[in-house]
C-alpha positions in Angstrom: 115.2 87.3 80.9 112.7 89.3 78.9 110.3 91.2 81.2 106.7 90.9 80.1 105.3 94.3 79.4 108.6 95.7 78.3 109.0 97.3 74.9 112.5 96.7 73.6 114.4 98.8 71.1 114.1 97.5 67.5 116.9 95.0 66.9 118.4 97.2 64.1 118.7 100.1 66.6 120.0 97.9 69.4 122.7 96.6 67.1 123.6 100.2 66.1 123.9 101.3 69.8 126.1 98.3 70.6 128.3 98.8 67.6 128.8 102.5 68.3 129.7 101.7 71.9 126.7 103.3 73.5 125.8 100.0 75.1 128.8 98.4 76.7 127.3 95.1 77.8 128.1 95.8 81.5 125.5 95.3 84.3 125.3 97.3 87.5 126.4 94.3 89.6 129.5 94.1 87.3 130.1 97.9 87.6 130.3 97.8 91.4 132.6 94.7 91.2 134.9 96.5 88.8 135.1 99.7 90.9 135.7 97.6 94.0 138.7 96.0 92.3 140.0 99.4 91.1 139.2 101.6 94.1 138.8 99.1 96.9 140.1 101.2 99.8 138.6 104.5 98.6 135.5 105.8 100.4 132.4 105.5 98.3 129.6 106.5 100.7 129.6 108.9 103.7 126.4 108.8 105.8 126.5 110.4 109.2 129.4 108.8 111.1 129.5 105.9 108.7 132.1 105.7 106.0 132.2 102.7 103.7 134.7 101.8 101.0 134.1 100.4 97.6 135.4 97.0 98.7 133.2 97.0 101.8 130.2 98.0 99.8 130.8 95.2 97.3 131.2 92.6 100.1 128.0 93.7 101.9 126.2 93.6 98.6 127.3 90.0 98.0 126.2 89.1 101.5 122.8 90.7 101.1 122.3 89.2 97.6 122.9 85.8 99.2 120.3 86.5 101.9 117.8 87.7 99.4 118.4 84.7 97.2 117.9 82.3 100.2 114.7 84.2 101.0 113.4 83.2 97.6 113.8 86.5 95.7 114.9 85.5 92.2 115.8 87.0 88.8 112.9 89.0 87.4 111.1 89.5 90.7 110.0 93.0 91.4 110.8 94.6 94.8 109.5 98.0 95.9 112.4 100.0 97.5 111.2 103.0 99.5 114.4 104.0 101.4 115.7 107.5 102.3 119.2 108.7 101.8 121.0 106.0 103.8 123.8 103.5 103.0 121.3 100.7 103.0 119.8 102.1 99.8 122.9 101.2 97.8 123.4 97.8 99.5 119.8 96.9 98.7 119.6 98.0 95.1 123.0 96.6 94.1 122.1 93.3 95.8 118.9 93.2 93.7 120.9 94.1 90.6 123.4 91.3 91.3 120.7 88.6 91.4 118.7 90.1 88.6 115.7 91.2 90.7 114.2 94.6 89.8 113.9 97.5 92.3 110.7 99.5 91.8 111.8 102.9 93.1 109.3 104.6 95.4 110.0 108.0 96.8 109.9 108.6 100.6 106.8 110.9 100.2 104.7 108.3 98.5 101.8 106.9 100.6 99.2 104.2 100.5 97.5 105.1 97.2 100.8 105.1 95.3 102.5 102.2 96.9 99.5 99.9 96.6 99.4 100.7 92.9 103.1 100.0 92.5 102.8 96.7 94.3 99.8 95.5 92.3 100.8 96.8 88.9 104.4 95.6 89.1 103.3 92.3 90.9 106.0 93.0 93.5 107.0 90.2 95.9 108.7 92.3 98.5 108.7 95.8 100.0 111.8 97.4 101.6 111.3 100.3 103.9 112.9 102.3 106.8 111.3 102.0 110.2 110.6 105.7 111.0 111.8 108.5 108.8 111.0 112.2 109.3 108.5 111.2 112.0 106.6 108.9 109.7 106.2 105.2 110.6 106.6 103.2 107.3 105.7 99.9 109.1 102.1 101.3 109.5 102.1 102.1 105.8 103.4 98.5 105.0 100.4 97.0 106.9 98.0 99.0 104.8 99.8 98.1 101.6 99.9 94.4 102.5 96.2 94.4 103.1 95.5 95.5 99.5 98.4 93.8 97.7 98.0 90.0 98.0 101.1 89.3 95.9 103.4 91.0 98.4 105.2 88.2 100.3 107.8 90.0 102.3 108.2 93.4 104.1 111.8 94.1 105.0 112.7 97.0 107.4 116.0 98.9 107.6 115.9 99.5 111.3 113.6 98.2 114.0 111.4 95.7 112.1 108.3 95.6 114.4 106.1 92.9 112.9 108.3 92.4 109.9 111.7 91.2 108.9 114.9 93.1 109.7 117.1 93.9 106.7 120.2 93.4 108.8 119.3 89.8 109.5 119.4 89.0 105.8 123.1 89.6 105.4 124.5 86.0 105.0 127.7 84.3 104.2 128.2 84.7 100.5 127.0 81.8 98.4 127.3 81.0 94.8 124.4 82.9 93.1 122.7 82.0 89.9 124.1 83.6 86.7 123.4 87.3 86.8 121.3 89.3 84.3 122.2 90.3 80.8 123.0 94.0 80.2 120.0 94.0 77.8 117.7 93.0 80.6 115.5 95.5 82.5 117.4 96.6 85.6 114.7 98.4 87.5 111.4 100.3 87.2 111.3 104.0 87.8 108.3 106.3 88.1 107.0 108.8 85.6 106.0 112.3 86.7 102.4 111.2 85.8 100.0 113.5 84.0 96.8 111.4 83.8 96.7 109.6 87.1 99.1 107.5 89.2 102.7 107.4 87.9 103.5 105.0 85.1 106.4 102.6 85.5 109.4 103.1 83.4 111.6 100.1 82.5 115.3 100.9 82.3 117.8 98.4 81.1 121.4 98.0 82.4 122.7 98.9 78.9 120.6 102.1 78.5 121.0 103.5 82.0 124.7 102.7 82.1 125.1 104.8 79.0 123.1 107.6 80.6 125.7 107.5 83.5 128.6 107.5 81.1 127.3 110.4 79.1 126.4 112.4 82.2 129.8 111.8 83.8 131.6 113.0 80.6 129.5 116.2 80.3 129.7 117.0 84.1 133.4 116.2 84.2 133.3 113.8 87.2 136.3 111.8 88.1 137.8 110.0 91.1 138.3 113.3 93.0 134.6 114.2 92.7 132.5 114.4 95.9 128.8 114.4 95.3 126.4 115.6 98.0 122.9 114.0 97.7 120.3 116.1 99.3 117.4 115.2 97.1 115.8 111.7 97.5 118.3 109.4 95.7 115.6 107.1 94.2 114.6 110.0 92.0 116.0 109.8 88.5 117.7 113.3 88.7 119.9 112.6 91.8 120.3 109.0 90.9 121.8 109.4 87.4 122.3 113.0 86.3 125.1 112.2 87.1 123.9 111.6 90.6 124.9 108.9 93.0 125.2 106.2 90.4 127.2 108.5 88.1 129.6 109.2 91.0 130.1 105.4 91.4 130.7 105.1 87.7 133.4 107.8 87.9 135.0 106.3 91.0 134.1 109.3 93.2 132.6 109.7 96.7 128.9 110.2 97.7 127.9 112.2 100.8 124.4 111.6 101.9 122.2 114.2 103.6 118.8 113.4 105.1 117.5 116.9 104.2 118.4 119.8 101.9 118.3 122.5 104.7 121.2 124.9 104.5 122.1 124.2 108.1 122.8 120.5 107.3 124.0 120.8 103.7 126.4 123.7 104.2 128.0 122.0 107.1 128.5 118.8 105.0 129.9 120.8 102.1 132.5 122.4 104.3 133.3 119.2 106.3 133.5 116.7 103.4 134.9 119.1 100.8 131.9 118.5 98.5 132.6 119.5 94.8 129.1 119.0 93.2 125.5 118.8 94.3 122.0 119.0 92.8 118.9 121.0 93.8 115.4 121.8 92.6 114.6 125.5 92.1 112.8 126.1 95.4 115.7 124.7 97.4 118.2 126.6 95.3 116.4 129.8 96.3 116.5 128.8 100.0 120.3 128.2 99.7 120.8 131.5 97.9 119.0 133.4 100.6 120.7 131.5 103.4 124.2 132.0 101.9 123.5 135.8 101.5 122.6 136.2 105.2 125.3 134.2 106.9 129.1 133.7 106.8 129.6 130.3 105.0 132.7 128.9 103.3 131.7 126.7 100.4 135.2 126.9 98.8 135.2 123.3 97.6 131.9 123.5 95.8 132.6 123.7 92.1 129.2 123.0 90.5 125.6 123.5 91.6 123.1 121.7 89.4 119.5 122.9 89.3 116.8 120.9 87.6 113.4 119.2 88.1 111.7 122.5 87.2 112.6 125.7 85.4 114.9 128.0 87.3 114.2 131.7 86.6 117.0 133.7 84.9 117.3 136.2 87.7 117.8 133.5 90.3 120.2 131.7 88.0 122.4 134.9 87.8 122.8 134.9 91.6 124.4 131.5 91.8 128.0 132.3 91.0 128.3 135.6 92.9 126.5 134.2 96.0 127.6 130.6 96.2 130.9 131.0 94.3 130.4 128.0 92.0 129.3 127.3 88.5 125.6 126.8 87.8 124.6 123.9 85.6 121.0 123.7 84.4 119.6 120.2 84.0 116.5 119.4 82.1 115.6 115.7 81.8 113.0 113.0 82.4 113.0 109.5 83.9 111.9 108.3 80.5 115.3 109.2 79.1 116.4 112.4 77.5 118.7 114.6 79.6 119.9 118.0 78.7 122.7 120.0 80.4 124.3 123.4 80.0 128.0 122.8 79.7 130.4 124.0 82.4 132.3 126.2 80.0 129.2 127.7 78.4 128.8 131.5 78.3 126.8 132.9 81.2 123.8 133.8 78.9 123.5 130.2 77.8 123.7 128.9 81.4 121.1 131.3 82.8 118.7 131.6 79.8 118.4 128.0 78.6 117.8 124.5 79.9 120.8 123.0 78.2 121.3 120.7 75.1 121.1 116.9 74.8 124.0 115.2 76.5 124.6 112.7 73.7 125.4 113.0 70.0 123.1 110.0 69.6 120.1 111.9 71.1 117.5 112.7 68.4 115.0 115.5 69.2 112.2 117.1 67.2 110.0 120.2 67.9 106.6 119.6 66.2 103.2 121.2 66.0 99.9 119.6 66.9 99.9 117.6 63.7 103.5 116.3 64.2 105.0 118.6 61.6 108.4 120.0 62.5 108.2 123.7 63.2 110.4 126.4 61.9 113.8 126.9 63.8 113.3 129.0 66.9 109.5 128.4 67.1 107.9 126.7 70.1 106.3 123.3 69.8 106.0 119.8 71.3 109.3 118.2 72.2 109.9 114.7 71.0 112.9 112.5 71.8 114.5 109.3 70.7 117.9 107.7 71.5 120.0 105.0 73.2 118.7 105.8 76.7 115.1 107.0 76.0 112.6 104.3 76.5 110.4 102.8 73.8 107.4 102.2 76.0 106.1 102.3 79.6 105.7 99.0 81.5 102.4 97.2 80.8 100.7 100.2 79.3 99.8 99.5 75.7 97.0 102.0 75.4 99.1 104.8 76.9 102.1 103.9 74.8 100.0 104.4 71.7 99.5 108.0 72.7 103.0 108.6 74.2 105.2 107.4 71.3 105.2 108.0 67.6 105.1 105.1 65.2 108.9 105.5 64.6 109.7 105.4 68.3 109.9 109.1 69.4 108.8 109.8 72.9 106.3 112.6 73.3 107.7 114.4 76.4 104.7 116.6 77.0 107.0 119.6 77.1 106.6 122.7 75.0 110.1 124.0 74.0 112.0 125.8 71.3 115.6 125.4 70.0 118.2 128.1 69.9 120.5 128.4 66.9 123.2 126.6 69.0 120.9 123.6 69.7 120.0 124.6 73.3 116.5 124.1 74.6 114.3 126.8 76.1 111.4 125.1 77.9 108.1 127.1 77.6 105.9 124.9 79.7 103.9 121.7 79.8 101.4 120.5 77.2 100.1 117.9 79.5 97.7 118.6 82.3 100.3 118.4 85.1 101.3 120.7 87.9 105.1 121.0 88.7 105.1 121.9 92.3 108.7 122.6 93.0 109.8 119.5 91.1 107.1 117.3 92.5 104.7 116.4 89.6 101.0 116.4 90.5 98.6 114.8 88.0 95.4 116.8 88.0 93.2 113.8 87.0 94.4 111.7 89.9 93.6 114.4 92.5 90.3 115.2 90.8 89.2 111.6 91.0 89.8 111.6 94.7 87.9 114.8 95.2 85.0 113.4 93.3 84.8 110.6 95.9 83.7 113.1 98.5 80.0 113.0 99.0 79.8 116.8 99.2 81.5 117.5 95.8 79.7 117.5 92.5 82.6 118.3 90.3 86.3 119.4 90.6 89.0 120.8 88.4 92.6 121.1 89.6 94.9 123.7 88.0 98.2 125.3 88.7 98.6 128.8 90.1 101.8 130.8 90.0 104.0 130.7 93.1 107.2 132.7 93.6 108.8 130.0 95.8 107.7 126.7 94.2 107.1 127.9 90.7 103.5 126.4 90.8 101.1 125.4 93.5 97.7 123.7 93.0 94.2 125.2 93.2 91.1 123.0 93.3 88.0 124.6 91.9 85.0 122.8 93.3 81.3 122.7 92.5 79.6 121.4 95.7 76.7 119.0 95.8 73.3 120.8 96.4 70.8 118.5 97.9 72.4 115.5 96.3 73.9 112.3 97.7 72.2 112.9 101.0 73.8 116.3 101.4 70.5 118.0 102.0 71.7 120.9 104.1 73.2 122.8 101.3 76.3 123.3 103.4 79.6 123.5 101.7 82.3 121.1 102.9 85.1 123.2 104.3 88.5 123.3 102.7 90.0 121.8 105.9 87.5 118.9 105.7 88.3 118.3 102.1 92.1 118.2 102.7 91.6 115.9 105.7 89.5 113.6 103.4 92.3 113.4 100.8 94.9 112.7 103.5 92.7 109.9 104.8 92.5 108.4 101.3 96.3 108.1 101.4 97.2 110.9 99.0 100.8 112.2 99.3 101.1 115.6 101.0 102.4 117.4 98.0 99.3 116.4 96.0 96.8 117.9 98.5 95.5 121.1 96.9 97.2 124.2 98.2 94.1 126.3 97.7 90.4 125.4 97.3 87.9 127.7 95.6 84.1 127.0 95.5 82.3 128.0 92.3 78.8 127.5 90.8 80.0 126.4 87.4 83.1 125.9 85.3 84.0 128.0 82.3 83.9 126.0 79.1 85.7 125.8 75.8 84.0 126.1 72.5 83.5 122.3 72.4 82.0 122.2 75.9 85.1 121.1 77.8 86.1 122.6 81.1 88.5 125.5 80.2 91.3 125.0 82.6 93.1 127.9 80.9 90.3 130.2 82.1 90.5 128.8 85.6 94.3 129.3 85.7 93.7 132.9 84.6 91.0 133.4 87.2 93.2 132.3 90.1 96.2 134.2 88.8 94.0 137.3 88.7 92.8 136.8 92.2 96.4 136.5 93.4 97.4 139.7 91.6 94.4 141.5 93.1 95.5 140.5 96.6 99.0 141.8 95.9 
């Protein structure tokens, strides 16, 4: 079934990827069935006291797929899945894969603005949530979303359902299901980091994502003995597939789920479950390094610590092996496709100083200048990518696709990078107007639009400011209204008031500006645009002066 709004690979390229074996023709529903037949009694997921085997997971997926089918969810239907790191995540997504419905992956931190957009843009028919997670009641969020998303027919709750439907009640006796999807069909919709507003939806096919798993498993050397600890939200592309939880299933290994990345919880799980590999973002890696340095912990089983999502500083990278006793693997990738890894046997300088090299020989990358001319080797420029698992277009986004992809199908990543003589990437920063807050991507334009809705704000510009812990935090420069829009008192809205206003508009917590500065005017470029470069320099200078 061809999903409307999906840009497929040109047939000649698709044929080439099939002939070379990149695309195997296997769907995710078939993958789980194959692994259940091969590793039936082996544990696949550990979550708290729960331990489930490959055979048990396959059986529960069949039962849930039958229940979803009876509910009326059919091939091609989109279903928002906003679940934390619990076993139900795997049962839900594989049940949807098996009937050909498409998960739309939403992260636990997303709130009303994001989820309403996902629901309406994807035309989702159902929304699957936990009851309460980390003190937040997702059933209240669901009520707000349903009020603004008329196409949403079902809300399904893992836990106490409240006014909605309990997930557990949908597990039915297995029935004969309609014929499953083709491997060339879209399997799910992921979310972009977003640089110009709300996240764009990324269509990933069974074929292309399965290849991404295979290549990741090969590079990361996973096998049946691998035990992967998931501390980051598993719906995120990085812990989902690099090699992540799906890569672990592909390898026949075991997944250990953690509800948080705190050293107290994670270190205990590593020791108890003999974890061999896990993945962190740089801020969390720094917390682990500090915690491990100050306490007696035994992480003898841990062989590989992956760090990605944002750039890890070289000095911190050098601490990983002596402090944690394991190999560091840097990961630089994107939900749109291209993934780069340092190799496990690379020299230390490569591992600490670079962000890896493409994982596949079929990856094509270019470093170009502003006019799309390839730069000289070793020079920095815009990173472009094309390959068997890099998308050819966002979902239902023709105008944006025209800007984000070249005429011959290269994806403009928005990253500035340079290549070493050995083919490794060193990432220099972002060309796009985006803030990378410890791996959480904040689109400046989206936050600015919300700020401009405040009656006391005349103009706003959001920029990054350096942060030792998160890499970047956000600073909103604001020009207040003066006697406009009924604000006759010439009283500046307070920073606390502005942040409360943004929270009330349903903005995710990580998007709320960390700092607010009031100014009379913005510096401008030579062509009259706001100079965000000057604003970034101003806030960085203020931070330095305080120090």
